[in-house]
TILONU-23235 format. One record per residue (C-alpha): x, y, z; residue in three letters; residue number from 1. Coordinates in steps of 0.05 Angstrom, whole numbers, plus 5000, padded with zeros to 4 digits. Layout:
east;north;up;r;k
X;Y;Z;ALA;NUM
...
This chain:
east;north;up;r;k
4333;2292;4080;UNK;1
4343;2251;4017;UNK;2
4402;2208;4002;UNK;3
4397;2212;3927;UNK;4
4434;2178;3870;UNK;5
4445;2219;3808;UNK;6
4455;2190;3738;UNK;7
4473;2232;3677;UNK;8
4403;2230;3649;UNK;9
4380;2260;3583;UNK;10
4379;2328;3552;UNK;11
4308;2319;3526;UNK;12
4253;2330;3544;UNK;13
4260;2392;3587;UNK;14
4228;2392;3655;UNK;15
4215;2332;3699;UNK;16
4198;2267;3664;UNK;17
4179;2204;3703;UNK;18
4192;2137;3667;UNK;19
4163;2090;3719;UNK;20
4228;2079;3756;UNK;21
4256;2149;3767;UNK;22
4254;2220;3740;UNK;23
4297;2257;3690;UNK;24
4307;2331;3703;UNK;25
4330;2380;3649;UNK;26
4336;2456;3652;UNK;27
4360;2504;3598;UNK;28
4407;2560;3620;UNK;29
4457;2589;3571;UNK;30
4495;2633;3620;UNK;31
4493;2593;3685;UNK;32
4556;2567;3717;UNK;33
4522;2513;3759;UNK;34
4452;2486;3772;UNK;35
4426;2451;3834;UNK;36
4364;2406;3834;UNK;37
4327;2416;3900;UNK;38
4282;2360;3926;UNK;39
4233;2373;3982;UNK;40
4203;2322;4029;UNK;41
4135;2325;4062;UNK;42
4164;2368;4118;UNK;43
4195;2417;4068;UNK;44
4265;2393;4084;UNK;45
4309;2408;4023;UNK;46
4361;2363;3990;UNK;47
4406;2396;3938;UNK;48
4437;2356;3882;UNK;49
4485;2389;3834;UNK;50
4471;2373;3761;UNK;51
4539;2361;3732;UNK;52
4519;2343;3661;UNK;53
4507;2400;3612;UNK;54
4495;2392;3537;UNK;55
4474;2447;3490;UNK;56
4463;2493;3550;UNK;57
4416;2442;3581;UNK;58
4433;2419;3652;UNK;59
4407;2349;3664;UNK;60
4407;2289;3710;UNK;61
4366;2227;3727;UNK;62
4347;2210;3798;UNK;63
4325;2137;3809;UNK;64
4265;2127;3854;UNK;65
4236;2198;3847;UNK;66
4163;2187;3831;UNK;67
4100;2228;3817;UNK;68
4082;2274;3874;UNK;69
4155;2292;3887;UNK;70
4163;2367;3898;UNK;71
4224;2403;3871;UNK;72
4256;2467;3846;UNK;73
4323;2493;3822;UNK;74
4378;2539;3846;UNK;75
4418;2569;3790;UNK;76
4489;2597;3798;UNK;77
4520;2650;3754;UNK;78
4540;2723;3752;UNK;79
4497;2773;3788;UNK;80
4511;2833;3742;UNK;81
4446;2871;3727;UNK;82
4483;2922;3685;UNK;83
4503;2865;3639;UNK;84
4433;2833;3641;UNK;85
4450;2776;3689;UNK;86
4411;2765;3754;UNK;87
4432;2696;3779;UNK;88
4423;2686;3853;UNK;89
4427;2615;3882;UNK;90
4394;2639;3946;UNK;91
4330;2640;3906;UNK;92
4293;2575;3892;UNK;93
4265;2582;3821;UNK;94
4207;2548;3786;UNK;95
4222;2499;3730;UNK;96
4193;2532;3666;UNK;97
4172;2463;3643;UNK;98
4140;2440;3709;UNK;99
4072;2407;3695;UNK;100
4044;2424;3764;UNK;101
4060;2471;3821;UNK;102
4042;2461;3894;UNK;103
4022;2525;3929;UNK;104
4026;2598;3911;UNK;105
4079;2652;3916;UNK;106
4081;2685;3984;UNK;107
4104;2755;4001;UNK;108
4168;2782;4030;UNK;109
4236;2812;4017;UNK;110
4264;2742;4008;UNK;111
4232;2737;3938;UNK;112
4276;2791;3909;UNK;113
4346;2781;3882;UNK;114
4368;2847;3911;UNK;115
4365;2879;3981;UNK;116
4305;2924;3992;UNK;117
4343;2968;4041;UNK;118
4403;2979;3996;UNK;119
4406;3048;3963;UNK;120
4430;3015;3898;UNK;121
4364;2976;3895;UNK;122
4370;2921;3844;UNK;123
4445;2929;3836;UNK;124
4454;2900;3906;UNK;125
4453;2825;3921;UNK;126
4406;2791;3970;UNK;127
4429;2732;4012;UNK;128
4360;2717;4038;UNK;129
4331;2649;4021;UNK;130
4262;2648;3990;UNK;131
4245;2574;3990;UNK;132
4192;2579;4044;UNK;133
4154;2630;4002;UNK;134
4157;2593;3936;UNK;135
4109;2542;3906;UNK;136
4144;2476;3893;UNK;137
4144;2442;3825;UNK;138
4113;2373;3824;UNK;139
4132;2310;3785;UNK;140
4069;2284;3752;UNK;141
4044;2221;3719;UNK;142
4016;2241;3652;UNK;143
3974;2178;3642;UNK;144
3900;2191;3637;UNK;145
3840;2153;3611;UNK;146
3813;2199;3556;UNK;147
3766;2145;3531;UNK;148
3742;2164;3462;UNK;149
3754;2238;3472;UNK;150
3775;2272;3408;UNK;151
3783;2345;3385;UNK;152
3713;2370;3368;UNK;153
3738;2413;3310;UNK;154
3675;2454;3309;UNK;155
3676;2493;3244;UNK;156
3693;2566;3254;UNK;157
3628;2591;3223;UNK;158
3588;2549;3272;UNK;159
3626;2573;3333;UNK;160
3596;2613;3391;UNK;161
3649;2634;3441;UNK;162
3635;2647;3514;UNK;163
3691;2684;3550;UNK;164
3690;2666;3623;UNK;165
3731;2655;3687;UNK;166
3738;2586;3719;UNK;167
3728;2613;3789;UNK;168
3680;2671;3775;UNK;169
3632;2628;3735;UNK;170
3625;2573;3787;UNK;171
3640;2606;3855;UNK;172
3568;2624;3873;UNK;173
3530;2573;3832;UNK;174
3477;2545;3879;UNK;175
3474;2477;3845;UNK;176
3549;2464;3847;UNK;177
3573;2432;3913;UNK;178
3610;2482;3955;UNK;179
3675;2442;3954;UNK;180
3675;2446;3878;UNK;181
3656;2519;3870;UNK;182
3711;2561;3838;UNK;183
3747;2500;3809;UNK;184
3759;2461;3746;UNK;185
3714;2407;3774;UNK;186
3661;2460;3785;UNK;187
3663;2480;3712;UNK;188
3657;2406;3694;UNK;189
3596;2398;3739;UNK;190
3530;2382;3703;UNK;191
3499;2446;3729;UNK;192
3552;2489;3698;UNK;193
3551;2452;3632;UNK;194
3475;2454;3630;UNK;195
3477;2530;3630;UNK;196
3526;2532;3572;UNK;197
3485;2482;3533;UNK;198
3420;2518;3547;UNK;199
3444;2582;3515;UNK;200
3477;2546;3456;UNK;201
3551;2558;3470;UNK;202
3600;2518;3428;UNK;203
3666;2540;3461;UNK;204
3688;2569;3527;UNK;205
3747;2617;3525;UNK;206
3777;2613;3595;UNK;207
3815;2671;3626;UNK;208
3887;2649;3642;UNK;209
3893;2581;3673;UNK;210
3969;2577;3669;UNK;211
3996;2582;3740;UNK;212
4001;2656;3754;UNK;213
4024;2704;3809;UNK;214
3961;2710;3852;UNK;215
3987;2755;3907;UNK;216
4033;2810;3882;UNK;217
4054;2855;3939;UNK;218
4023;2919;3912;UNK;219
3954;2885;3913;UNK;220
3963;2848;3979;UNK;221
3977;2914;4013;UNK;222
3908;2937;3991;UNK;223
3873;2872;4010;UNK;224
3865;2852;3937;UNK;225
3887;2795;3892;UNK;226
3905;2782;3819;UNK;227
3838;2756;3796;UNK;228
3844;2755;3720;UNK;229
3911;2719;3721;UNK;230
3951;2757;3668;UNK;231
4017;2746;3705;UNK;232
4039;2676;3686;UNK;233
4098;2645;3722;UNK;234
4094;2578;3687;UNK;235
4065;2558;3619;UNK;236
4052;2484;3631;UNK;237
4020;2479;3700;UNK;238
3945;2490;3710;UNK;239
3935;2543;3764;UNK;240
3932;2502;3828;UNK;241
3884;2549;3865;UNK;242
3829;2528;3816;UNK;243
3835;2455;3836;UNK;244
3788;2420;3884;UNK;245
3840;2364;3888;UNK;246
3891;2386;3940;UNK;247
3939;2329;3928;UNK;248
4002;2358;3896;UNK;249
3995;2351;3822;UNK;250
3921;2332;3826;UNK;251
3902;2394;3786;UNK;252
3929;2362;3723;UNK;253
3879;2306;3721;UNK;254
3824;2352;3746;UNK;255
3836;2398;3687;UNK;256
3834;2339;3640;UNK;257
3769;2315;3670;UNK;258
3741;2385;3658;UNK;259
3761;2385;3585;UNK;260
3734;2314;3576;UNK;261
3666;2334;3606;UNK;262
3660;2396;3564;UNK;263
3678;2358;3501;UNK;264
3626;2306;3517;UNK;265
3576;2363;3520;UNK;266
3599;2388;3452;UNK;267
3636;2448;3480;UNK;268
3707;2466;3459;UNK;269
3759;2494;3507;UNK;270
3800;2555;3486;UNK;271
3854;2580;3534;UNK;272
3873;2653;3542;UNK;273
3949;2650;3542;UNK;274
4000;2703;3562;UNK;275
4065;2690;3526;UNK;276
4083;2763;3519;UNK;277
4107;2775;3591;UNK;278
4112;2740;3659;UNK;279
4094;2758;3730;UNK;280
4167;2774;3747;UNK;281
4156;2847;3728;UNK;282
4210;2899;3714;UNK;283
4280;2905;3742;UNK;284
4251;2915;3812;UNK;285
4207;2853;3809;UNK;286
4217;2786;3845;UNK;287
4260;2728;3823;UNK;288
4213;2670;3813;UNK;289
4234;2632;3750;UNK;290
4262;2657;3684;UNK;291
4297;2717;3715;UNK;292
4338;2672;3760;UNK;293
4349;2618;3707;UNK;294
4376;2661;3651;UNK;295
4351;2733;3650;UNK;296
4390;2753;3588;UNK;297
4364;2695;3547;UNK;298
4290;2696;3566;UNK;299
4274;2770;3568;UNK;300
4279;2828;3519;UNK;301
4330;2875;3551;UNK;302
4346;2946;3530;UNK;303
4405;2940;3482;UNK;304
4440;3002;3508;UNK;305
4427;2986;3581;UNK;306
4410;2913;3595;UNK;307
4395;2928;3668;UNK;308
4326;2947;3643;UNK;309
4272;2911;3604;UNK;310
4236;2927;3540;UNK;311
4163;2932;3558;UNK;312
4113;2925;3502;UNK;313
4059;2900;3549;UNK;314
4055;2952;3605;UNK;315
4070;2896;3654;UNK;316
4145;2908;3664;UNK;317
4177;2859;3617;UNK;318
4171;2824;3549;UNK;319
4193;2755;3531;UNK;320
4252;2751;3483;UNK;321
4216;2716;3426;UNK;322
4279;2726;3383;UNK;323
4315;2673;3424;UNK;324
4308;2601;3399;UNK;325
4297;2573;3469;UNK;326
4242;2623;3484;UNK;327
4208;2604;3418;UNK;328
4217;2531;3437;UNK;329
4187;2543;3506;UNK;330
4125;2575;3477;UNK;331
4116;2523;3422;UNK;332
4128;2465;3471;UNK;333
4076;2495;3517;UNK;334
4024;2503;3462;UNK;335
4034;2433;3436;UNK;336
4030;2405;3507;UNK;337
3962;2436;3519;UNK;338
3936;2408;3453;UNK;339
3966;2338;3456;UNK;340
3966;2324;3531;UNK;341
3909;2368;3556;UNK;342
3865;2364;3494;UNK;343
3848;2438;3490;UNK;344
3819;2463;3424;UNK;345
3852;2531;3415;UNK;346
3884;2593;3444;UNK;347
3871;2667;3451;UNK;348
3938;2703;3453;UNK;349
3940;2763;3500;UNK;350
3974;2824;3470;UNK;351
3995;2783;3410;UNK;352
4029;2840;3375;UNK;353
4085;2835;3426;UNK;354
4101;2765;3400;UNK;355
4113;2794;3330;UNK;356
4168;2841;3351;UNK;357
4233;2811;3326;UNK;358
4269;2877;3332;UNK;359
4225;2935;3352;UNK;360
4171;2943;3300;UNK;361
4114;2893;3294;UNK;362
4128;2843;3238;UNK;363
4069;2800;3218;UNK;364
4117;2750;3188;UNK;365
4158;2743;3252;UNK;366
4188;2675;3267;UNK;367
4134;2659;3318;UNK;368
4079;2662;3266;UNK;369
4119;2625;3214;UNK;370
4132;2568;3261;UNK;371
4059;2562;3282;UNK;372
4037;2564;3209;UNK;373
4081;2504;3194;UNK;374
4068;2464;3258;UNK;375
4024;2402;3244;UNK;376
3994;2404;3314;UNK;377
3979;2478;3320;UNK;378
3959;2493;3249;UNK;379
3894;2455;3261;UNK;380
3870;2489;3325;UNK;381
3834;2554;3336;UNK;382
3884;2613;3340;UNK;383
3858;2680;3364;UNK;384
3900;2743;3371;UNK;385
3888;2803;3415;UNK;386
3919;2844;3358;UNK;387
3951;2900;3397;UNK;388
4003;2916;3451;UNK;389
4023;2981;3485;UNK;390
4086;2994;3443;UNK;391
4092;3040;3383;UNK;392
4055;3011;3323;UNK;393
4025;2957;3367;UNK;394
3953;2965;3342;UNK;395
3951;2912;3288;UNK;396
3877;2896;3278;UNK;397
3870;2864;3209;UNK;398
3944;2850;3200;UNK;399
3953;2780;3227;UNK;400
3969;2722;3179;UNK;401
3922;2669;3152;UNK;402
3902;2616;3203;UNK;403
3892;2671;3254;UNK;404
3827;2703;3278;UNK;405
3828;2768;3316;UNK;406
3790;2804;3370;UNK;407
3759;2858;3326;UNK;408
3766;2921;3368;UNK;409
3738;2962;3311;UNK;410
3674;2922;3312;UNK;411
3666;2935;3387;UNK;412
3677;3010;3380;UNK;413
3634;3019;3318;UNK;414
3573;2981;3344;UNK;415
3577;3016;3412;UNK;416
3579;3084;3378;UNK;417
3520;3066;3333;UNK;418
3473;3046;3390;UNK;419
3492;3104;3435;UNK;420
3474;3152;3378;UNK;421
3544;3177;3365;UNK;422
3555;3207;3296;UNK;423
3592;3157;3253;UNK;424
3585;3131;3183;UNK;425
3535;3076;3166;UNK;426
3588;3050;3119;UNK;427
3633;3029;3177;UNK;428
3574;2997;3213;UNK;429
3557;2958;3149;UNK;430
3629;2933;3144;UNK;431
3626;2908;3215;UNK;432
3559;2874;3205;UNK;433
3586;2837;3144;UNK;434
3649;2810;3179;UNK;435
3695;2869;3167;UNK;436
3717;2852;3096;UNK;437
3754;2919;3095;UNK;438
3802;2889;3146;UNK;439
3806;2816;3126;UNK;440
3785;2802;3055;UNK;441
3846;2829;3018;UNK;442
3896;2783;3052;UNK;443
3861;2718;3036;UNK;444
3823;2710;3101;UNK;445
3750;2692;3111;UNK;446
3695;2724;3156;UNK;447
3718;2678;3212;UNK;448
3779;2722;3219;UNK;449
3735;2771;3256;UNK;450
3720;2754;3328;UNK;451
3662;2801;3340;UNK;452
3653;2825;3411;UNK;453
3620;2882;3447;UNK;454
3645;2868;3518;UNK;455
3701;2827;3547;UNK;456
3734;2816;3614;UNK;457
3772;2881;3605;UNK;458
3720;2937;3607;UNK;459
3646;2945;3623;UNK;460
3599;2886;3624;UNK;461
3538;2892;3578;UNK;462
3495;2915;3636;UNK;463
3545;2968;3656;UNK;464
3553;2990;3583;UNK;465
3481;3015;3585;UNK;466
3483;3038;3658;UNK;467
3545;3082;3666;UNK;468
3575;3141;3629;UNK;469
3639;3138;3671;UNK;470
3682;3083;3702;UNK;471
3676;3072;3777;UNK;472
3739;3036;3797;UNK;473
3747;3064;3867;UNK;474
3748;2993;3897;UNK;475
3815;2981;3861;UNK;476
3850;3030;3908;UNK;477
3880;3074;3853;UNK;478
3835;3135;3861;UNK;479
3796;3114;3799;UNK;480
3857;3129;3756;UNK;481
3862;3058;3728;UNK;482
3821;3031;3670;UNK;483
3800;3060;3604;UNK;484
3768;3129;3603;UNK;485
3737;3120;3534;UNK;486
3683;3067;3543;UNK;487
3634;3089;3489;UNK;488
3579;3076;3539;UNK;489
3512;3109;3555;UNK;490
3475;3107;3621;UNK;491
3407;3120;3588;UNK;492
3393;3179;3633;UNK;493
3416;3157;3703;UNK;494
3485;3137;3728;UNK;495
3485;3067;3757;UNK;496
3428;3036;3794;UNK;497
3359;3069;3788;UNK;498
3285;3056;3798;UNK;499
3264;3099;3739;UNK;500
3221;3052;3696;UNK;501
3235;3091;3632;UNK;502
3310;3085;3642;UNK;503
3305;3012;3659;UNK;504
3262;2997;3599;UNK;505
3311;3033;3552;UNK;506
3370;2995;3582;UNK;507
3336;2928;3572;UNK;508
3321;2946;3499;UNK;509
3393;2968;3486;UNK;510
3419;2904;3516;UNK;511
3376;2866;3466;UNK;512
3400;2911;3409;UNK;513
3472;2896;3425;UNK;514
3460;2822;3429;UNK;515
3420;2818;3364;UNK;516
3472;2859;3327;UNK;517
3527;2813;3354;UNK;518
3493;2747;3339;UNK;519
3468;2766;3270;UNK;520
3533;2796;3245;UNK;521
3579;2756;3200;UNK;522
3642;2733;3234;UNK;523
3648;2696;3301;UNK;524
3609;2722;3360;UNK;525
3641;2724;3429;UNK;526
3595;2733;3489;UNK;527
3624;2757;3555;UNK;528
3603;2707;3608;UNK;529
3547;2735;3650;UNK;530
3522;2785;3598;UNK;531
3466;2736;3583;UNK;532
3438;2748;3652;UNK;533
3455;2821;3666;UNK;534
3519;2813;3706;UNK;535
3544;2879;3733;UNK;536
3610;2902;3763;UNK;537
3579;2966;3789;UNK;538
3614;3007;3736;UNK;539
3683;2978;3749;UNK;540
3716;2970;3681;UNK;541
3782;2942;3706;UNK;542
3763;2888;3757;UNK;543
3829;2851;3750;UNK;544
3840;2853;3825;UNK;545
3769;2839;3849;UNK;546
3768;2766;3869;UNK;547
3701;2774;3904;UNK;548
3627;2783;3892;UNK;549
3640;2842;3846;UNK;550
3669;2794;3794;UNK;551
3636;2728;3812;UNK;552
3571;2711;3775;UNK;553
3507;2725;3814;UNK;554
3459;2669;3795;UNK;555
3399;2702;3829;UNK;556
3362;2731;3769;UNK;557
3311;2787;3777;UNK;558
3254;2786;3727;UNK;559
3288;2830;3675;UNK;560
3351;2788;3675;UNK;561
3313;2722;3672;UNK;562
3280;2750;3609;UNK;563
3348;2769;3582;UNK;564
3375;2699;3593;UNK;565
3317;2669;3555;UNK;566
3323;2721;3499;UNK;567
3398;2706;3492;UNK;568
3385;2631;3488;UNK;569
3331;2640;3435;UNK;570
3375;2688;3396;UNK;571
3436;2642;3394;UNK;572
3394;2584;3371;UNK;573
3363;2629;3318;UNK;574
3433;2644;3292;UNK;575
3452;2570;3293;UNK;576
3389;2552;3255;UNK;577
3400;2602;3198;UNK;578
3463;2596;3157;UNK;579
3452;2663;3124;UNK;580
3478;2696;3188;UNK;581
3542;2653;3191;UNK;582
3568;2650;3120;UNK;583
3636;2620;3107;UNK;584
3649;2667;3049;UNK;585
3643;2741;3037;UNK;586
3581;2775;3009;UNK;587
3592;2797;2937;UNK;588
3530;2840;2927;UNK;589
3521;2809;2859;UNK;590
3457;2784;2825;UNK;591
3439;2713;2842;UNK;592
3414;2664;2789;UNK;593
3394;2720;2742;UNK;594
3337;2744;2786;UNK;595
3364;2814;2795;UNK;596
3365;2803;2870;UNK;597
3433;2808;2904;UNK;598
3459;2765;2961;UNK;599
3456;2828;3003;UNK;600
3425;2896;2995;UNK;601
3425;2961;3035;UNK;602
3365;3008;3037;UNK;603
3340;3073;3065;UNK;604
3276;3077;3107;UNK;605
3238;3097;3043;UNK;606
3258;3031;3010;UNK;607
3308;3060;2962;UNK;608
3379;3034;2957;UNK;609
3433;3070;2997;UNK;610
3475;3119;2957;UNK;611
3550;3130;2965;UNK;612
3535;3199;2995;UNK;613
3489;3168;3046;UNK;614
3541;3117;3066;UNK;615
3587;3173;3086;UNK;616
3536;3215;3123;UNK;617
3554;3213;3197;UNK;618
3486;3238;3220;UNK;619
3445;3179;3192;UNK;620
3420;3132;3246;UNK;621
3377;3082;3209;UNK;622
3382;3032;3152;UNK;623
3354;2966;3127;UNK;624
3393;2906;3102;UNK;625
3366;2849;3059;UNK;626
3399;2780;3064;UNK;627
3384;2731;3008;UNK;628
3378;2660;3035;UNK;629
3384;2634;2964;UNK;630
3449;2672;2953;UNK;631
3496;2631;2997;UNK;632
3554;2610;2953;UNK;633
3587;2561;3000;UNK;634
3563;2489;3000;UNK;635
3552;2440;3057;UNK;636
3606;2390;3078;UNK;637
3573;2341;3030;UNK;638
3576;2390;2973;UNK;639
3502;2406;2975;UNK;640
3474;2475;2962;UNK;641
3455;2514;3025;UNK;642
3388;2549;3023;UNK;643
3358;2592;3078;UNK;644
3300;2639;3088;UNK;645
3306;2711;3064;UNK;646
3313;2765;3118;UNK;647
3305;2840;3124;UNK;648
3336;2874;3185;UNK;649
3314;2944;3203;UNK;650
3363;2982;3248;UNK;651
3337;3045;3281;UNK;652
3386;3081;3327;UNK;653
3345;3145;3321;UNK;654
3310;3174;3382;UNK;655
3243;3170;3347;UNK;656
3202;3114;3316;UNK;657
3213;3106;3241;UNK;658
3166;3073;3192;UNK;659
3205;3034;3140;UNK;660
3182;3017;3070;UNK;661
3198;2947;3048;UNK;662
3255;2949;2997;UNK;663
3233;2951;2925;UNK;664
3248;2895;2876;UNK;665
3240;2836;2923;UNK;666
3178;2809;2889;UNK;667
3110;2800;2923;UNK;668
3124;2766;2989;UNK;669
3097;2762;3058;UNK;670
3146;2781;3112;UNK;671
3137;2753;3181;UNK;672
3164;2789;3243;UNK;673
3214;2743;3279;UNK;674
3251;2793;3324;UNK;675
3231;2860;3352;UNK;676
3277;2885;3406;UNK;677
3223;2926;3439;UNK;678
3198;2858;3463;UNK;679
3234;2818;3518;UNK;680
3230;2753;3477;UNK;681
3237;2733;3405;UNK;682
3170;2745;3370;UNK;683
3123;2687;3362;UNK;684
3063;2717;3328;UNK;685
3029;2715;3260;UNK;686
3044;2788;3245;UNK;687
3064;2796;3172;UNK;688
3078;2853;3125;UNK;689
3069;2859;3049;UNK;690
3098;2906;2998;UNK;691
3045;2960;3008;UNK;692
3053;2964;3084;UNK;693
3100;3005;3127;UNK;694
3141;2971;3181;UNK;695
3142;3011;3246;UNK;696
3208;3006;3282;UNK;697
3208;3035;3352;UNK;698
3261;3086;3371;UNK;699
3328;3053;3385;UNK;700
3308;2983;3365;UNK;701
3315;2928;3313;UNK;702
3261;2891;3275;UNK;703
3277;2828;3236;UNK;704
3230;2800;3183;UNK;705
3235;2733;3148;UNK;706
3204;2704;3085;UNK;707
3206;2633;3059;UNK;708
3182;2654;2990;UNK;709
């Protein structure tokens, strides 16, 4: 047991702050009546110290001698009145929302809940069970770290290639990463992991949640499953400790920093998937882990007419009360911390529409976005919105403010429909291919507003997209009722695994079609980690609870997938080489330099220009697009004109081969074949076409021609 001295301390900063001689503790709670700081020794013996100083609803105190590595938590006193929105229970040790590290994970048991399980009134009852033995402990940390000359990479948006991946899944089975580092931040920093990212040309990794999250919710533990994706944060400052190879309490902080430093040295930015819309405490029947026990009415959106219950715009049981100044401060402090102290380069905001709800409707000018827009730290990092939530009016693709890019769900759906032969207009496909100006141009945004993706962690992988008509989520233990039923997928003639060579050949070609479309579209491509080497989840489109070989990357590549990996690498470098595929400004379709040739042109297979009627014909499955490499209006960083080759892309989603005429009016040129998706590699031949020749494009494939003339 500690014999601790308590000084008044300071109201700022919140959390635990070590100054070299002791540690200041500060906790916000507007409705608490008392707060106890709880210090734990190496044997988990607890010493409670009442914080008697309170200023501006911040309870604070300074304890001399408390140093980095010290484990702690809080017990917060106040009314337990669920019908009034209050759920204080000092029998529950709660996590400091500003803790920079946590030691351990949340266990399971009735002790975690503020109410008694066996009481017929459920959450209206009061539990006297102590939960400390089931709770992770907060850790005082030393923030000093030798960053050397590490600086933000600030890779321009138009040069960015995003790779969405999972710290554990990417590294867990990698044969060249030492076993003790597999599944960890140190594993992702290992030269073998970085070499793979560099080999395929990635400029940024977008990591699934690394904020400390609830790993073992009871409903999954009962099925022998875990929370793998991590979309149940219980702290917004601490790196998830289970991803750390360093088992010393607090060691995950420096390990995370070492990971960022190593990735930066390799020229790779780090973008974090963050979940500020809800927490892992769930609905009114959920456990008391942190915010619920600290000040439920302040931190969460409660139903105005019945504050016993939570507003749920996320489908996860609760929504943070972004209307409250302290909640806004918590989010903003967290974001700034990850940029300034952890050196990350940007954020992808899960269910970002929920953050815009000041009252009920989504408001794109909500306080949260206004504050970020004006913040000198955050205004200069990459900000990506998942532009929807599950509430009414939550689908907000195209409606986020300047500075923000968005996961373009319309791009995903349109391109999937095109390549599976679904009737849809070529006009919509053309919009997607050119960066979705119909969504983003009118509100002052650039093509980088569109994060183009075809697959993501939520849904089918690329391999499964061409292998399954239906989801197969039986392993999740929900009778295949979970996950999306509308996948816009096509199994190519056989459901799942098959030995049919015709089916396999078609699947391989469609994978290449998807990748070429993605990488040659305007906007910012996002590749789902593992798609470059044919990763499958056996048709599971909701593998959130599969912390096993179903989700982990299999690095043993059969021949077809080894070819795909090489094709993907060549394709990404092709995009990076040619600025015409990554323009900073919109196409205008206007004549360039008086030549009569536009910066972009759209053509029928017979070489004639597309008509308005043809754009709207849902049955059409083929078109050609001309990209003028001399028609790039943006200039280089040094103000120099940017000139590229000219390209013609022939898209044929028809079930038969089509012979295309070269578009008329492009002068006498020789056009060299550079990509043909019927081939497993980018084309390296001397095959050329001239104006009087037809270009054969195999059924369901893409041919790309280039000319330097």
